[in-house]
N, C-alpha and C positions, 0 to 999 in steps of 0.2 A: 350549867355552871356559868356564873357571871364573868364577863370579859375581864381579862387582866390588863391593867393600865400601867404603862411604863412612864414614869416621870423622870425626865432628864434635866439636870441643873448644871449650867456652866457658870464657873466663877473665876474671877481673878481680882484679888485685892479688894474685895467688897465684903468684909467680915460681917457687918451688921445686916447688909442685904441678904447674905447667905443664911444667917441665923433666922431672919424673918421668913425666908422661903422654906427652910427646914421645918420651922414651927407650923407653918401653914399646911405643909404636907402631912406631918405626923399627927395633926389634930383632925384629919379627915375621918368621917364616920365610916367611909368605904375602905375596906382593908385589903382588897385583892389588887395590890399594886406592887411594882418594882420601883425602887428609888435609886437612881444613879447620879453621882456627883462627879463631874470632871473639873478639876481645879488646875489652873495654869501655873502651878508652883508659886502660890501667893506668899507674900512676906509680911502680911499685916495681921496674922493670927487666924486666918481662915482655916489653916490646917488643924489648929487646935479645936475649932468648932466642928470640923469633920470628925475628928477622933472622938470627941465628946458624944457624938450622935451616931457612931458607927453601928450601934445595935439596930438602928432603924434603916440602915442602908443595905441595898442589895450589892452595890459595888461602888467603890470610890477610888480615885487616883489623884495624885498631885504631882505634876511633872510639867516641864516647859512644853509649850505647844506653839503653833503658828497662827494663833488667833481664834476667835470665837467659832468660826465655821469648821476649822480643823478639830476643835474640841467637840463640837456638835456631831461631827462625823464619827469621832471615837466613841461617843456615847451611843450613837445610833447602831453601830455594829455590835455592841454588847447586848442591846435590848432584846428581850425574849417575849415581852408582853404582846397582847393582841393589838393594842393601840398605843401610840407614843404621843406624848405632849412635852413641849420644851418650856419649862418654867425656870427661867434663868435667875441668878441671884438678884434679889430685890423684887421679883415677881411673886405674887401671892394669890392663892385661890380666894374667890369672892366670899365664900361662906364655908363653914366647917362640913357641910353636907353637899358641896359642889359635885364631887365625884359620884356621890349617891344619886344626885339628880340627873347627871349625864349618862349614867350607866345603862338605863333602858334604851337609849338611842344608839348605844354601841352595838346592840344586838341586831341593828338594821343591816349590818355588814357593808355599809357604805365605805368608800375608800377614805374620805375625809369628812369628819363630822365637826362642825364649828358652831360655837355659841356666841354670845354677846360679851362685850367688854365694859368694865367700869374704868373709864379714863380719869385719872387723878392728877391734878395739878397742885400747885402750892396752896391755892385758896379756893379750889373748886373741884367738882367731880361731876361726871355725866355718863350715862349709859349709851354706848354705841350699839344700836340694834341693827342686825344684818338681815332681818326677816324680809324686807322688801328689795334687797339687793339681787340683781341678776348677775351671777358670777360667770362672766364670759370674758372674751379678749378685751373688750372696751373697758370692763371693770378693772382689769389688771394694768391697763395703761395709766389709770389714775389712782389706783389704790392696791391694797393687798389684803390677804387674810392674816389675822394675828396668830403668830406661832404660840402665844400664851393661851389662845382660845380655841386651838384646833387639835383634834385627836386624829392622828394619821395611822392608817392601817399598816402594821409592821411589814406585811408582804409587799405593800406598795413602795415604801421608802427604802427597804433593804434589798429591793431588786436592783438597786444601783449601788455600786461599791462605795462611791463617795457622793451621796445625794446632794450635799451642799458644796457649791462651787467655791473653793478656797481662794480663788483669785479676786473675789469681790469683797469689799470692805463692809458694806452695810446691807446689800440687797440680795444675798444668796437665798434667804428664806423666801423672799418674793419670787426669785427665779425658780426655786423648787415648785412653788404653788402654780405658777403659770405653765411650767413645763408639764406638771402632773395633770392639770385640768385641760389645757389646750392640746398638747401633743399626745398625752397618754390617755386622754378621755376618762380621767378618774371620776368616779361618782361622788357627788356631794350631798350632804344633808345638813340643813340648818336646824339647830336645837334651840328652843326658846329658854335658854338657861344662861345666866351671867356666869362666865367661867372664872375670870381673873381680874385683878386690879392691874391696870397698865399705867406706868408712870409717864405722864405726858411731858414731864420735864427731863426725861432721859436723853441720852446722847443722840439717838436716831431721830428724836422729835425736835431737836434744836435747829434754829435757822441756819447755823453754820454747817449742818449736815445735809440740808436740803439739796444743795447743789450737787453733792456727791451722789445722793440718792437718784436725782434726776438723770445725771450723766451715766451712772451705772445702768439704770433701767433702759435708757436710750440706746446704749451700746448693745445690750441684749436684744432689744426690739429690732434694731437695724440689722443685726447679724443673723438672728434666728427667726424673725417674724416679719420680714420685709413686706410681703404681699398684704398681710393683715394690717400692718402698720400704715401702709400707703392708704388703704381704704378708710382708716379711722383717724387719720392725722388731723383733718379739719375739725371733726367733732371733738377730738382731744383738746385742741387749742381753745375751743369755746368753753370747755370745762376747766381746764388747768391753765389759767392766765399766766401763771408764773413761768411757763415754758417760754413765753415771749422774751424773757430776760436772758435766755441763753441761745437765742437764734443765731448768734455769731460763733457758737462753739463748733468744733470740728465734727462731732457726730451729726449735728443738724445740717451743716454744709454738705456732708456726705449723703445724708438722707435726701436733701433737696436735689442733689445731682441725680440720685437714683430715681427720684420721683419724676424728674423731667424726662427721663428715658421712657417711663411708663406712659407719659402723656403724649409722646410722639405718635 
């Protein structure tokens, strides 16, 4: 039997984006999937869109929540499928047969199976190919896996009651991936399939969000991965020049103090 895929969509006041995502899902040629929508009590007509498409949905709810990661946790706990993917409102699958193309790789039984992404801006698009990436600690210092392009085994993600840290604003999906790969030794498989269209003009890609991303990641690295971070700090700086702009921040000062202790 072919693996069942659970598609979880989080939405709040993004009616058109939600509609685009729903159309992208229900047009898939692969039909062994669950489709869950968690809406944060939208007031822009999103609820009507959900009602109009309820025949295609396994589960939906619209109620106030505490943000995107609270909503993702709610959807995760409901999911019954073999593999979960988070295709939030505005995200769309790359092609109508995307799930069909990825399904053979899901039989590998890897914990996380990830494909490539079509990064779309206002006047451009390009394919981000992960085939040559070494997904290790150093990788997560500078980047992350795309939640729109990763299929996560249900048994891996639901072994934690709240897999997404709800105290983080932007980086909880990154934290889940680094914890899964580095702490829990989750197995990975790259599939040469373009999974989704990623909006490069979205909130998390904006320059105004970059400082939040950097600081949230630094706090996690300093708290949970001190030894590994110490050993990779210099190479990280050579790759991510932008970190130099926040050398006066509290997390960096704390790290440098810790580092000096290791150097004694």
